[in-house]
N, C-alpha and C positions, 0 to 999 in steps of 0.2 A: 503494500499499500503506500510505501515511501515514495512511489514514483510517480504517484496522482497528480501533482504538481509540475512535473514534467511532462507529462501527457496534456494537460492544458497548454502549455505554453507550444509544445508539438503540433497541437491543433490549432493553435492562434496563428501560427507561422504559416498554417496550412501545407505542412509536410507531406501529408498523406497526398494530396493533388501531385506534389512535384516527386514523388516517390511512385505514384500511379504514372506520371509522364515518363518516367525513366524505364519503368516496366515496359509500358508499350514500345519505347524507341529499342532498347535492346532484346525485345521479345521474349522476357522472363515471364514464365508460368505460375510460379508458385508465389506465394503472399509476402513479397518484397516489404510490403509496410511493416508487416508484425516483426521482419526479422529485424528490419533496418532499425525499428520504433526499439525493440527489444535489446538491441546492441547499443542504441545511444543512450538509454536508461542504465543499463548495465555498466557502460563506460564511465559515466558520470558518476553513479552512485557506489559503484565497487570495482574501482579499476584495477585489474591485476592480469594474470596471464591468458591468454587467448583460451584456453581448457576452462580455467575456473570463471571466465566471464562467460563462457558458454552455460555452464552449469547454472549460473545465477540467472541469466537470460532466459533459462528453461521456465524456471519458477515464476518469471513474469509474463512469460510470453502468453497472448491472448488466445491462439488457437494450438492447442495440443496437434502435434504431429507436422506442424510446418517448419518448426524450427529444429533443423537436424545439424549435427556439428558440421558436418560436408558444406552446407549452405552457409552457415556463420562463416566460416573459412573462406569460402568462396566470395561471400560479400565483403569481407575485409581485405580481400584481392584486388576485388572490384574496384572499390574505394581507391585504393593505391593507384589504379592505372586511368580511372576516369574522373575528370574533375566537375562533371556536368553538375552532381549531387552535391559536392563540396562547395561549387561556385553558388549554387541556388541558396544554399543553407546560409553561407555569408551574406548574400544580399538581403535575404528575409531577415536575419540578424541586425544588420548594419540599419537599415530601414527602421525595423521595430525599435532596438534600444540602442540607436547611436547617440553618441555624448552631445548635449545640447550646450 
């Protein structure tokens, strides 16, 4: 339940829509939003090794079965190679929370 405040921010930033666009662009067939949001919450709330992060994310994943260790690792590698998601996240954060 400690991730609910993050979920609110995640939705305010309209990240589910961004993730949906990325899924369509790269023809990802599994629930990327569930995996990405779980990864994001995990990295913020309990930063640790990839394996430990996966086990923590498993506990907070919305849909049982969509989050597998392979998909988790693939997403991490995907994020290293593609800047689309990171760039859009930065832009949304900058617009929403920029210093005044």
